[in-house]
N, C-alpha and C positions, 0 to 999 in steps of 0.2 A: 472751413474751408470746403468743405465739400458741399454746404449748403448753400454759399455764397454763391458757387459755381453752379449746381440747381437752378439758383433762382435764376441767376442771369440767362438763362439756357429758356428758363420757361418763361421771360419775358421777352426774350426774343423770336420763340416760337406766339405770342400774343399778339407783338407787332406784326409778325410776315400774315398771321388770321385777320387780324383786324386788315391792313391794305390788301388785303388778295380782293374786294369786290372793285378798290380803287383801281388795279392794274389790270382787272380784266373789262372793266369802262374803258376804258385806255387803249389797249388792244384793239377793243372791237369797235373802233373809230373809224366812219368810214371819209372819203374827202371826194367833196367837187373839185371841177376843176376850172378854176380863176382863167380868167384871159388877160394875162398877163398883159397882153399887146392893145390892150384896151382900158387903161386906168385914165383916170381924172387926174390931176395935180391937185395936190393937198395935203393934211396931214390926216392920217386916218388909225384908230385903234380898233384893236382887235382881242375877244377876250377867250381864254377856256377855262368852265367853272366843271368842277366835277361834280354829278351828283351822287356819289357814293363817299364820297370825302371830298377833301377841299386841301388835302396837301399836294397836289402839283395845279392847282388857279395859277390862270398863268394872264398876263398883259404885256399884249406887243404895240409899240406906236411905229407908224410906217408912215414915212414921208415920200412921194410921187411929184417928182419936177421932170417936164418934159414927157410923160406919159409912160416915167421908167423910173424905178423903186428907187428915189437917192440914197437914203439909210433908213435902217429900222432900229427899234431900241428894244431891250427887254424893261418893261416897267415892273413886273412881278414877276415870278418867276426863279427862272436858274442864272440868279445874280447874289452876291455876295450883301453883307448890309452898311458896303458903300455905293452901291448899284452896278458894278463890276462883273461882268459877264463869267462866269464859274466854268470848269473845265469836266468833263464828263469821265470815266473809268478810263477812259480809252485816249484822253488826252487829248479831245478835241472840247472846243466851246462850240455852248448850244447857238448860238449869235453865229459864229459858219458856219454851221450847217444849214441856217435860215439862208443867209446870204449867199448857199450853194442852191437851194430852193430857187432863189428868186434869178439868180446868174444861169440856171437851166431852163428856168420857167416853169417849172413842176412840183408839185406838193410830193410828186415821188418819187423822194429822194432815200425813202428809208433803205433801198437795198445798196443804193451807194455807199451810205455813210456807217450802216449799223443803227439804224434808228432804235433810239432805247424809248421805253414808255415814257419818260419826261421830254425825252426830245419828240417825243408824237403831239403830245398837251402844246407844248407848243407851236409843231408845224399847224395843231387846229387853232391856234389863237392869228396866226401871221394869215390860214386862207381867211376868217371873219376879217380881216381887214384887208385883204384883199377886196374879198365881195363887195366891201363896202367900198373901195377905192374906183369897181369897174364899170363902164358907163354901163345904162339896161337899156335893153331897145323898146320900142314904143308896146312892143305887147308884155313883154318885162313891168313895166309901168314908169311912169314920168322921176319918181323921186331921187333917182339917183342923177337923174342926167340933167343937169338946169339948162342945158340950150333947145333942149324938146318943150314946147309950150303946150298945153291941154288944148288949146283953141284949135 
């Protein structure tokens, strides 16, 4: 019995040690400030792909209609095997935190929501989708604004 307990403790310690680089990578993520008031209509995807590990890789689909985010879906990440959003330890669903970010028009919701490492990975994927949806000025390039021609 003692050997089984010892083996479990060693296995748990290994998991924690192996996950540490991933946790550090996500904890150190920085966020841009997408312009929530300057979004073009369409369906946009954003992802977070970890470099240290892929345990928290995330894909988000964002639907913008009338310049506003009308819906978002977690395609990969905090969803169960049926694609339903899972809950965090505090009982909140990460998708609800993402909707809070959209409603508040800021990705800086971790102070309010107590964002976890996994939540930060999902917020980064949301940021990447929003950056794709955002109109770009002439200085930033033409690729994201179909109404601007290069002539």
